Each structure stands twice: as structure tokens, then as C-alpha cells.
DRENVEXMI-340484 format. One record per residue (C-alpha): residue number from 1; chain; y, z, x. Coordinates in Angstrom, 1 decimal. Layout:
// DRENVEXMI-340484
SITE	pos	unit	c2	c3	c1
SITE	NUM	A	Y	Z	X
...
This chain:
// DRENVEXMI-340484
SITE	pos	unit	c2	c3	c1
SITE	1	A	7.8	-15.4	-11.3
SITE	2	A	4.9	-13.3	-10.1
SITE	3	A	3.1	-10.8	-12.3
SITE	4	A	2.3	-7.8	-9.9
SITE	5	A	0.7	-4.5	-10.2
SITE	6	A	2.1	-4.0	-13.8
SITE	7	A	0.5	-2.5	-17.0
SITE	8	A	1.6	-2.3	-20.4
SITE	9	A	4.4	0.3	-21.4
SITE	10	A	3.7	3.5	-19.5
SITE	11	A	1.3	1.8	-16.8
SITE	12	A	4.0	0.4	-14.9
SITE	13	A	3.8	3.0	-12.1
SITE	14	A	3.9	0.0	-9.6
SITE	15	A	3.5	-0.4	-6.1
SITE	16	A	4.2	-3.9	-5.6
SITE	17	A	2.1	-4.9	-2.5
SITE	18	A	-0.5	-6.3	-4.8
SITE	19	A	-2.7	-9.3	-5.4
SITE	20	A	-0.1	-11.9	-6.2
SITE	21	A	-1.6	-14.8	-4.8
SITE	22	A	0.6	-14.5	-1.6
SITE	23	A	1.0	-17.0	0.9
SITE	24	A	1.2	-14.7	3.8
SITE	25	A	-2.3	-13.3	3.3
SITE	26	A	-3.9	-16.7	4.2
SITE	27	A	-1.7	-17.3	7.3
SITE	28	A	-1.0	-13.8	8.9
SITE	29	A	-4.2	-11.9	8.0
SITE	30	A	-6.4	-11.0	11.0
SITE	31	A	-4.7	-12.7	14.0
SITE	32	A	-4.4	-10.5	17.1
SITE	33	A	-1.4	-11.9	19.1
SITE	34	A	-1.2	-10.1	22.5
SITE	35	A	2.0	-8.4	21.7
SITE	36	A	3.4	-4.7	22.3
SITE	37	A	3.6	-3.9	18.6
SITE	38	A	0.1	-2.6	18.2
SITE	39	A	0.5	-0.4	21.3
SITE	40	A	0.8	2.7	19.3
SITE	41	A	-2.3	2.3	17.3
SITE	42	A	-4.5	5.2	17.7
SITE	43	A	-1.6	7.7	17.6
SITE	44	A	-1.3	10.3	14.9
SITE	45	A	0.3	7.8	12.6
SITE	46	A	-2.2	5.0	13.2
SITE	47	A	-5.5	4.1	11.5
SITE	48	A	-8.8	6.1	11.3
SITE	49	A	-11.5	3.7	12.0
SITE	50	A	-14.5	6.0	13.0
SITE	51	A	-12.1	9.0	13.2
SITE	52	A	-11.7	12.4	11.6
SITE	53	A	-8.1	12.7	11.2
SITE	54	A	-6.3	12.3	7.6
SITE	55	A	-3.5	10.1	8.8
SITE	56	A	-1.8	7.0	7.5
SITE	57	A	-4.3	4.4	6.7
SITE	58	A	-7.2	6.9	6.2
SITE	59	A	-9.3	7.1	3.2
SITE	60	A	-8.4	9.2	0.4
SITE	61	A	-9.2	10.2	-3.1
SITE	62	A	-7.1	11.8	-5.9
SITE	63	A	-7.9	15.0	-8.1
SITE	64	A	-6.5	15.6	-11.5
SITE	65	A	-5.6	14.1	-14.8
SITE	66	A	-2.7	12.4	-13.4
SITE	67	A	-4.5	10.2	-10.9
SITE	68	A	-4.9	7.3	-13.4
SITE	69	A	-3.8	6.4	-16.7
SITE	70	A	-6.1	4.3	-18.9
SITE	71	A	-8.4	3.5	-16.0
SITE	72	A	-5.6	2.3	-13.7
SITE	73	A	-4.7	4.4	-10.5
SITE	74	A	-1.4	6.0	-10.0
SITE	75	A	-0.4	5.9	-6.3
SITE	76	A	1.7	9.0	-6.5
SITE	77	A	-0.2	10.8	-9.4
SITE	78	A	-2.5	13.8	-9.5
SITE	79	A	-3.5	15.9	-6.1
SITE	80	A	-4.1	13.7	-3.3
SITE	81	A	-7.2	14.5	-1.0
SITE	82	A	-7.7	13.2	2.5
SITE	83	A	-4.2	12.6	3.7
SITE	84	A	-3.5	16.0	5.2
SITE	85	A	-2.1	15.0	8.6
SITE	86	A	0.3	12.3	7.1
SITE	87	A	3.7	13.6	7.8
SITE	88	A	5.6	14.7	4.6
SITE	89	A	9.0	15.2	6.0
SITE	90	A	10.0	11.5	5.8
SITE	91	A	13.1	11.2	3.9
SITE	92	A	12.7	9.8	0.6
SITE	93	A	9.1	9.0	0.7
SITE	94	A	6.3	10.2	-1.4
SITE	95	A	2.8	10.7	-0.3
SITE	96	A	0.6	8.4	-2.1
SITE	97	A	-3.2	7.3	-2.2
SITE	98	A	-3.5	3.6	-2.9
SITE	99	A	-6.9	2.7	-4.6
SITE	100	A	-8.8	-0.3	-5.9
SITE	101	A	-8.6	-1.7	-9.3
SITE	102	A	-10.0	-4.6	-11.1
SITE	103	A	-9.7	-5.1	-14.8
SITE	104	A	-7.3	-6.3	-17.8
SITE	105	A	-4.7	-3.5	-17.6
SITE	106	A	-3.4	-4.4	-14.4
SITE	107	A	-3.4	-6.8	-11.3
SITE	108	A	-6.1	-6.4	-9.0
SITE	109	A	-5.7	-4.3	-5.9
SITE	110	A	-8.1	-3.6	-3.0
SITE	111	A	-8.0	-0.2	-1.2
SITE	112	A	-11.7	0.4	-0.3
SITE	113	A	-12.2	4.2	-0.6
SITE	114	A	-8.4	4.6	-0.7
SITE	115	A	-5.5	4.3	1.6
SITE	116	A	-3.2	7.1	2.7
SITE	117	A	0.4	6.0	2.6
SITE	118	A	4.2	6.9	2.4
SITE	119	A	6.3	5.1	-0.3
SITE	120	A	9.1	4.7	-2.2
SITE	121	A	10.4	2.3	-5.0
SITE	122	A	13.5	1.2	-7.0
SITE	123	A	13.7	-0.7	-10.1
SITE	124	A	16.3	-2.6	-12.1
SITE	125	A	15.5	-3.8	-15.5
SITE	126	A	14.2	-2.1	-18.9
SITE	127	A	13.5	1.4	-18.9
SITE	128	A	10.2	1.1	-20.2
SITE	129	A	9.4	-0.7	-16.9
SITE	130	A	11.3	1.1	-14.6
SITE	131	A	10.8	4.7	-15.6
SITE	132	A	7.3	4.9	-14.6
SITE	133	A	7.5	2.4	-11.7
SITE	134	A	10.0	4.4	-9.9
SITE	135	A	9.0	7.3	-7.4
SITE	136	A	10.4	8.6	-4.0
SITE	137	A	14.0	7.7	-3.1
SITE	138	A	14.2	4.2	-2.0
SITE	139	A	17.9	4.4	-0.8
SITE	140	A	17.3	7.4	1.7
SITE	141	A	13.8	6.1	2.9
SITE	142	A	14.7	4.2	6.3
SITE	143	A	12.2	5.3	8.7
SITE	144	A	8.2	5.7	8.8
SITE	145	A	6.6	8.1	11.3
SITE	146	A	6.5	6.9	15.0
SITE	147	A	3.6	4.5	15.7
SITE	148	A	3.5	3.3	12.0
SITE	149	A	4.8	0.2	10.3
SITE	150	A	7.1	-0.2	7.4
SITE	151	A	6.3	-3.0	5.0
SITE	152	A	8.7	-4.0	2.4
SITE	153	A	9.0	-6.5	-0.5
SITE	154	A	10.9	-7.1	-3.7
SITE	155	A	9.1	-8.5	-6.7
SITE	156	A	9.9	-9.8	-10.2
SITE	157	A	7.6	-8.5	-12.7
SITE	158	A	7.1	-9.1	-16.4
SITE	159	A	5.4	-7.5	-19.2
SITE	160	A	5.5	-9.3	-22.5
SITE	161	A	8.9	-10.5	-22.7
SITE	162	A	10.6	-8.0	-20.5
SITE	163	A	11.3	-8.4	-16.9
SITE	164	A	12.3	-6.1	-13.9
SITE	165	A	13.0	-6.3	-10.3
SITE	166	A	11.1	-3.7	-8.3
SITE	167	A	11.7	-3.0	-4.6
SITE	168	A	9.1	-1.4	-2.4
SITE	169	A	8.9	0.4	0.9
SITE	170	A	5.6	1.4	2.3
SITE	171	A	4.5	3.3	5.6
SITE	172	A	1.2	2.0	6.8
SITE	173	A	-1.1	2.3	9.8
SITE	174	A	-0.4	0.3	13.0
SITE	175	A	-3.2	-1.3	14.9
SITE	176	A	-3.8	-3.0	18.2
SITE	177	A	-7.1	-5.0	16.8
SITE	178	A	-9.4	-5.2	13.8
SITE	179	A	-11.4	-2.5	15.4
SITE	180	A	-8.6	0.0	14.4
SITE	181	A	-8.7	-0.9	10.5
SITE	182	A	-11.9	0.3	8.8
SITE	183	A	-13.4	-3.0	8.7
SITE	184	A	-16.9	-1.8	8.4
SITE	185	A	-16.6	-0.1	4.8
SITE	186	A	-17.6	-1.2	1.5
SITE	187	A	-15.7	-0.4	-1.9
SITE	188	A	-17.8	1.5	-4.5
SITE	189	A	-15.2	0.7	-7.0
SITE	190	A	-16.0	-3.0	-6.7
SITE	191	A	-19.7	-2.7	-6.6
SITE	192	A	-19.8	-1.9	-2.8
SITE	193	A	-18.2	-5.1	-1.9
SITE	194	A	-17.1	-5.4	1.8
SITE	195	A	-13.7	-4.5	2.5
SITE	196	A	-11.0	-7.1	3.7
SITE	197	A	-9.3	-4.5	5.9
SITE	198	A	-8.0	-6.2	8.8
SITE	199	A	-5.2	-5.9	11.6
SITE	200	A	-2.5	-8.1	10.2
SITE	201	A	0.1	-9.6	12.3
SITE	202	A	3.5	-10.3	10.7
SITE	203	A	5.7	-11.8	13.3
SITE	204	A	4.3	-9.9	16.2
SITE	205	A	4.2	-6.5	14.0
SITE	206	A	0.6	-5.5	13.5
SITE	207	A	-0.5	-3.2	10.7
SITE	208	A	-4.1	-2.2	9.0
SITE	209	A	-4.2	-3.5	5.4
SITE	210	A	-6.2	-5.6	3.1
SITE	211	A	-4.3	-9.1	2.9
SITE	212	A	-5.3	-9.6	-0.6
SITE	213	A	-2.7	-6.8	-1.5
SITE	214	A	0.3	-8.5	0.1
SITE	215	A	3.1	-10.2	-1.8
SITE	216	A	4.0	-13.9	-0.7
SITE	217	A	7.3	-12.6	0.9
SITE	218	A	7.5	-9.2	2.9
SITE	219	A	8.9	-7.8	5.9
SITE	220	A	7.1	-5.4	8.4
SITE	221	A	9.0	-3.3	11.0
SITE	222	A	7.3	-1.1	13.8
SITE	223	A	8.5	2.7	14.3
């Protein structure tokens, strides 16, 4: 059983693409197969390496008291800043700003300078895990913006002696190569450590992400 982005009690506002020691990150990250899946990179739904747009995969911040709880970022909380050009009419999806965290209250996550995304979750299990972990409408979120990629996973989570199953869908930036993926940035939350954003190839579908955030089993579908 994997322990993912989980905190005690009300800190369980999970996005489950987290540092769970996933096996995929060591095998799929950074490859650059010459497939057509990355052909839409650079469109309005793509990454923002060196650009000024506020699109999927762009840097973002959060403003307001609801942005975090006990120092742990809440992806869908607060007022998200820097994602103005991300489509907000995707049925079932909430706009989120995923951010970096290292500490004792949750598993580590790696999103240098924030990462704009669209997301929905569903949860089966005890209420004190599932209520704060659920946002968006998982059942009705079936697409992502044209030129982007949906990554999805199911994770078993555990808090103390309690467990839950959380499903996640996440729209992220597509890419053609590493140059599309903000690879030159550093992470001020983690002492200006170099990011590991890269163009990840999952069975021919390529997207910008930090592979440390990927669960061992996930799917990637291009739109």
C-alpha cells in the first residue's frame, strides 16, 4: 500500500500524482521518442518554457488563507494566480496550482514555482479522508483542452489505521522535447534546488511534468 499526498485529518486535500517511489519515473522520464503525440506542444494548451502565457504547465502562485493548511499546499484552495489562460470550461475539472512541499505533514511533492493544471478527484473510504480529498467532478471530467494530456491514477492511501481509495484525473501540458518544459528553473521552496521538469514519454504520449510526482501506475491520454 502506497502512502501518497496525505496529511492528518483535514489535511487530506490530496492530488495523488505524488512522490510515491513510482517505478514509472525511472523508466519513462525524459525520453524523446519521435512520435506524433508531442506535435501539439506550443499550442495554447501546452507548456510555457520561456513564454508569457498563463497556460497548462505554466508557473503559478496562490493568494489567500485557503492556499494551504499547516504549511501544506492545497491545490484547489485560495485564489490561483498565473493560470489566466487555462480553459475553465472543461466539464468536471477544477483549476489548480500544484506546488512543492517537503516536510512531515505530507509526502514530498515537486512543482518548482507552481504548475497550472485542471483536476478532479473521487474517493472511497472514511469521510475524514475523503471529504477534504475530493474536488471537481471526477465522473463528468472526460476531456482535457486540445493539445494537452490527461494523466490518471488510482491510489490506496492510509492515515493512521484508516484507508481510502482516491482516483485522480489531471490535465497537463504536452511537449515535443525537454525544451518545452521549464527545465531551467529552480525551486525557491526547496532551497533553489534545480527542477526536474522534463518531457516525459508514456507509451508515446509526451507531457511536461516532474517525474518524482508520478505514481507507479498511471495512464496518459493525448487530446
